[in-house]
N, C-alpha and C positions, 0 to 999 in steps of 0.2 A: 387420936385419930381410930384406933380401934373401938374405942368406946362407943363414939360416933355411928361406924358402921354396925356395931353391935344393936344401938338402939333405934337405926332407921329399919336392920333388917329384922327387927321385934315389930315395929308397927306396920312394915310391909305383912307380917307373917298374921297380925292380929287383925289387918283389914282381909286379907284374903280372907282368914276363916271365918270371919264374920260375912262375907260374900257367899261363904258355902254352907254356913251353920244355918242361916236365918232361912226359911224358904221364901223364892221371889213372888211378889202379885205381878204382873205383867198388866199395863191398862193401854189403851189404844192411843192412838199417834194425836197429838193435838198440832194444828197449824197457826202459825204467826207469822203476820207481815211485820217487818221492821223499816223503816226510812233511813235511807244513806244518811251516814254522818249525825243521823240522832241518838237515842237510846231506845231500847228493847228488854221488856221483861217475858223471860222464860217461864212458862207457870208450872208450879210442882207445889204438890201439896203430900201431907201424909198423917197420921195418927201420931200425936207428940208423944215423947216417954223419956226417962230422964237421959241417956245417952243417946245422941244423934251420930250415925255417920253419913255423910253426903257426897258423894261425887258425882259431878257433871262432866261427861265425855261426849267428845264427837265419836258418834257411834260405830261408824265405818272403819275408823281406824284408832278408837281407844284414846285418843289424843285427850289428856288432863286439860281441864278447863278451868275447874275451880274444885277444892276440896275442906272439907269440914268434918274433923274430927278431934277428940278428946277435948271438946267446948273451945276449941280454936280453928281459924282459917289455915289451912297450910297449903301455899303458892310454891313449895319451891321446886315440883314438880310440874307447874303449869306451863302449857304452850306459847312460846315467846310471844305470838300475833295477838295472844290476848293479856299480855302482862298492862296491869293498870286500867285494864277497861272491864273487870267483874266484879260484882259483890254481891254479895247475899243479904237477906234483910234480916239481921240478927238478933234484933229486936223480938221478931215475929217467928221465929224457930220453934218457941214454946207452944204456940198457937198452930203450929202444922204446918208453916209457909216456908219451901225450900227453894221459893222461885230465885232465877238468877237474873240479873241487870248486867245487860252489857251497852256500855256508853260508845259514843265514836264508831256508830255501827260500819261496816266495810263490808262491799260484795264479796270477799273472800269467807264470811261469815256465815253466808247461805250454806244450809247441812242439817243433817239429820241429828239433835242433841239427845242423850240419854241422861236423865235424873234417878239416880240410885239412891236411897233412902236408907239404911238399914237401922232398924227398933227391934223390936219384938218380931216384927215380921218384914223380911226386905220388900220394898217396892222400889219397882222401875217403871219409869214412864217416858217416853219419847215425845219430843217437840221438834217440828218440822219447821224450822227458820227459812223464810222467803225475803229478799229484799228488794225494794220497790226505790223508787225517786221520782220525786215531785219539785223540779227547782226552776230560780229563776223565771217566774211567771212574768208575763208583760203583756199591755194593751200597747200599739204603737199606731199613729195616724198617719197614713200617707197620701200625697197628692200627686200627680202625674203631669205631662204637659197640655194632657186634652182638659185640666180641669175635674177631672172626676176624683172624688176623695174616697179612700179606703178605710177600715180599720182592721188591725192585725192581731189576734190575740195568739197568743204563744207562751211555749214553757220549754225549756232544755233538759237534757238529762233526764228522759220520761222511761222509767222500769218498772214494768214491761210496757213494751213498744205500744201493745193496744190496750193498755188499762186509762188512757186518757179519752174524757168525751167534751167536746165544745160544742156549747148550744148559744146560738143570738136569740136574743130577744129585743124589740122593738116598742116601746110603748107598752109594756108588760104584756105583750103576745108573742109565742115562741114562734120562731121563723124557719130557721136553719141550722146546720151544723155545719164545721169546718174554719178552720183559721181567718180566713178572709170574711170581710163583709163589706159591702158598698155604700158607702152613706148617699141618699137619695134625696132624703129632704132633713136639712139642717135644723128643723125646729123637732126633729124625732129627738127622744131619749132611747139611747142604745147601751146594750149590755151584753159581753160575753159571759158565760158560766162557765169554766172549766172543773171537771171533777176526775179525782182518780178513784178509781173502781176499789182497788185495791188496799188502798191508805183509807178510803170511803173522806176524802178530804177534797174539799172545794175552794177556789178560787175566784173572786169575782171582780172584771173589769168593766166600768162602765163612762159613758162619754155624753155630755151635753154641750149643745154648740148655739153661737148665737151671734149674728151681724150688727155692727153699730157705725154709725158714721158720725165724726166729729169736727169741730175747725181747729186751726191753730190757735194755742193758748191755752185752753181748755184742759180742765181737769177730770180727771176720772175716776173713781171708787174702787180701787183692786178687793174686791170683797171676798173672801173665802169663810164663807159659814159652813157652820157642820150642826149637824143634827146630836143629841145627848149620845145617842147608841155610839155615835163614833167618838165622841169628845172623850168617853170613858174608855178607849181602847188608847194604845200607844199608835203614835201617828207622827208624820214629818209632813212637811208641806214645802211645796216651790213655786215658786211665780218665775215663768219665763217668758221671753219675746222668741218670735221663731218667723223666719222670713224666708221663702223659699226652703233650700236645704240647711240654713243657716238658723241654729239655736243659741239665744244668749239667756244666761241667769242674770233676774234682776232680784231675786231676794228667796231667802229661806229660813224655814223654822225647824228646830232639831226636836228631840224628843223634852229638852229642858223646857220649851216654848220659847228659845229665845232665838228673835229675830235676827237674820246677819242679810245686808244688803249690799249688794256689790258696788264697788267702787263708784263706777262710771253711772250708777242709779242714786249715790249718797244724797245728792241735793235735791234730787227730782221725787223722792217716795217719802211720805209724811205719816205718822199714826197717829190716828185721833180717835179715841173712843172703839177701839179695837176694829176698827176701818181703815184702809192704809189709800191713801190721796195719790195719785200718779200725776206729774205734771206732761203734758203734750205740748212739746216744743216746735216740733217740726212735723214737714209732710213725709220724714222719712219715718216717724215714729208707727207709719200705718205697718200693718203686720198682723200675723194672731199670736194673741195673749193666752198662757195656758195657767191654770192654776190645778196644780197635781195634789193629790193627797193620796198619800202612801201607806197600807198597812201591812200587816202581817198576812192577813186574808183575801186583798183586795187592793186595787188602785183607783181612784175615783177622781177623773178629769172635766174640766169645764174652761172651752175655748172661748173665745172671744174673736171674732176676724174683723180688725177695726181698721177704718178707711178715714183719713186725716186729709181735710182739704183746706184752701186758702179761705181766710175770714173775708166775708164778700161785702160788708158795709163797715164805715168808721166805727171808732168806738164800742165794737163789739166787746162785748165784757163774756171775761173766762165762765164758762160754763162748769157746773159741776152735774155731772151724768152718772147716775150708777151704772156701771157696768155690768152687762150679764155675766159678772165672772166671778157668780155666785154658785157656790157648791151647793144645790138645794136639795133638803132630806123631806121626806114626810110627803112628796107629791105622787100622785096619780103615775103609775108607772113604775117599772123596776131598780130605777137609781136610787141606791141606798132603800133597797127593799127592808135591811135589817133593821132601821126605824121602825120599824110598823110593830116590831116586838116589843 
C-alpha cells in the first residue's frame, strides 16, 4: 500500500513539474456543436515529440476528463460522468493529434474544455462545447370535418429552440415558413424542408396525392417505386390503409428488404415482378392508401384516395389498374430532388 502511494505521489509530482517547467502557449477558443446522444470530437493538435503528456479537463473546475502520459491512458481520476465515453486517437498521437472523442453526448457535457499537451513546449487550447438536438422529425397528414386537408411538419426536442427553420415548397417553388401547410390542390407535389442551423443538418418530408375510382372485384397495383438515389441508402417502406382517424397497416419492408404482410391482408396481396397486386373486395375498401418510404434524412409519402363503387354491368371483368401509389423520382418539382444529383 505504501509503495502504491509513493508511486502515485511520484507521478503527480512529475506531472505538476511538467506543467510548470514547460512554458505554456495559449491559443484562442474553438467552438464545437455536438448532437445529443451522438458522438463529438473536440479538436486539439500539437507539435509531436517522443514523450507526450495530455490532460483534458473541464476548465471551470479542473475536473479530469481524460489523461495520457508514460505512453498510456490514465483514467483513475476521471470524472465519473465521462466514464466509458471518452477516447483519444492513440494511433495519431505521433502526428500531433490530441483530439478527444466523447460518445453518447449529454446535455451536461456542454462546457468549456481545456486541452493541455506537455512536450518541449506546453500547449494549452480551449474548446467550448455546445449541445444541440434535432430528433423525431415527421410529416403528418391531417383532415378535418369540413374536408380541409393539412400537412404538419415537426420535430421534437429541438435545441436550441430557435435553431430550426421550416420552409414549404410547392412544385419546386418556395412558398412559406412554419409547421402547418394547407393542401389546396391534390395534384401538387408538396415538400417541407427542415434545417437545423447549428448542426447544419436538414430533413425533408415530401407528399404526393392522387384520386382513383374503381369497382368491386378489381385489382390495383400497389407500386412503391424508388429512384436509384434512394435505393442506395438505408430505408424502410410501409403500406397502410386509412379511413377517418383509423389507420391499418397492410404490409411493410424492413432494411433487409423482407416483405411482411399483415394477417388480414395475406390472401389479398400478391407480389409479381417487384409490384404488389391488391384485390379490392368490398365497398368498405374505400379510403386512403399510403406508401411511406422512411430514411434517416427524410420521409416520402404517396397517398391515393380510393373510392370503390358497385359493378354496374354483368360479366364485368376484374380490372388491373395502376394505382398512383408510386413514389415518383426525378420529376419536375422538389419531390425526391436528391435524385437529380
